[in-house]
N, C-alpha and C positions, 0 to 999 in steps of 0.2 A: 710259883712254879719251882719244881725241884730241878736240880742239875740234870737229872735223867730226862725229864720232860723237855728241858731246854735243848739238850743234845738231840733228842728225837725230832723236834721241830726243825732244828738246823740241818739235820741229816735229810729230812724230807725236802727242805728248800734246795739243798745241793742236788738231790735227784732231779728236781724240776729244772734247775738251772742248766743241768746237763742235757736238757731237751731244747734249749734255746740256741739257735744258730744264726750267725751272720750269713745272710743269703749268698754272699760272695765267697765264703770260706767253708769247706765241708767239715768243720770241727766246732763243737759246742763252745759257748763263751766261757764256761768254767775251765775247761781244759786249755783254752787259749790263754788263760791267765788274766781275763778281763775283770774278774771278781776279786776285789781286794779285801773285803770284809763283809760278813753277814752277822748282824747283831739282832738278837731277839730279847726284848725286855720282859719283865715279870708280868706285864699286861698283854703280852703277845703282840706288841708292836714291833715291826721288822724294819730295820734300816740296812740297806745294801749300799756299800761303797764300791763303785765300779768305774771302769774306763772303757774306752773304745780303741780299736787299733789305730785310729786317726781322729783328730778333732773334727775333721771334715767328712767323717764316715756318712755315706749317703743312706745307709740303712739304720741310722741312729734311732729315729722315731719308732721304727718297726721293732727293733731290738728292745728298747726301753718299755714299750707297750707289752711285748711278749713277757718280759721279766715280771712286770707289774701284775699282769693277769694271772700268770701261773702261780705266783706266790699268794695272791689273793684267793686262789682256789682252795687253799688249806683252810679248813673251816675254823680252826682256832685263831688264825691270824686276824687281828683287829684292823691294823693299818699297815701300809707299806710305803716307805720313803726311800726313793732312789737318789743317791748322791753321786752325780757324774763328776769325776775328777780327772785331771790330766797330769797330776803330779803325784807320784812319779809317772813319767810317760811310759806307755807300754812298749815293750820290745820282745823279740822272740825268746829271750831267755826266761820269760815268765810262763812259757808254755809247758804243759806236762809232757812227759816222755811219750804218752799215747798220741798227743797232738803232733809232736815232732815226727813220730813215725808215720802218722796218717798223711802228713804233708810232704813226706820224703826228705825231711831235713836232718835225719839221724842215720 
């Protein structure tokens, strides 16, 4: 995979991640700062390191399934591995300016 192809796949993943929402918050998980890393290897295997706003998030299963299904919809992607981490813990400083504006925190 060339660096350009890698960037293209990562960009497509980000577009899809911006369509995943926590049902309780009207902002997508990418702009909320819940995605820590997206890695695509040369064989088109994707690893996403992400968190949730809370370890006890009631929508965790829904969010993880949505992320998995959307990334798997990219035909080049072979496998998707989601690494759910809570270190560093999420806080509102991780949110994009757009998310802060949407939630009236700016």
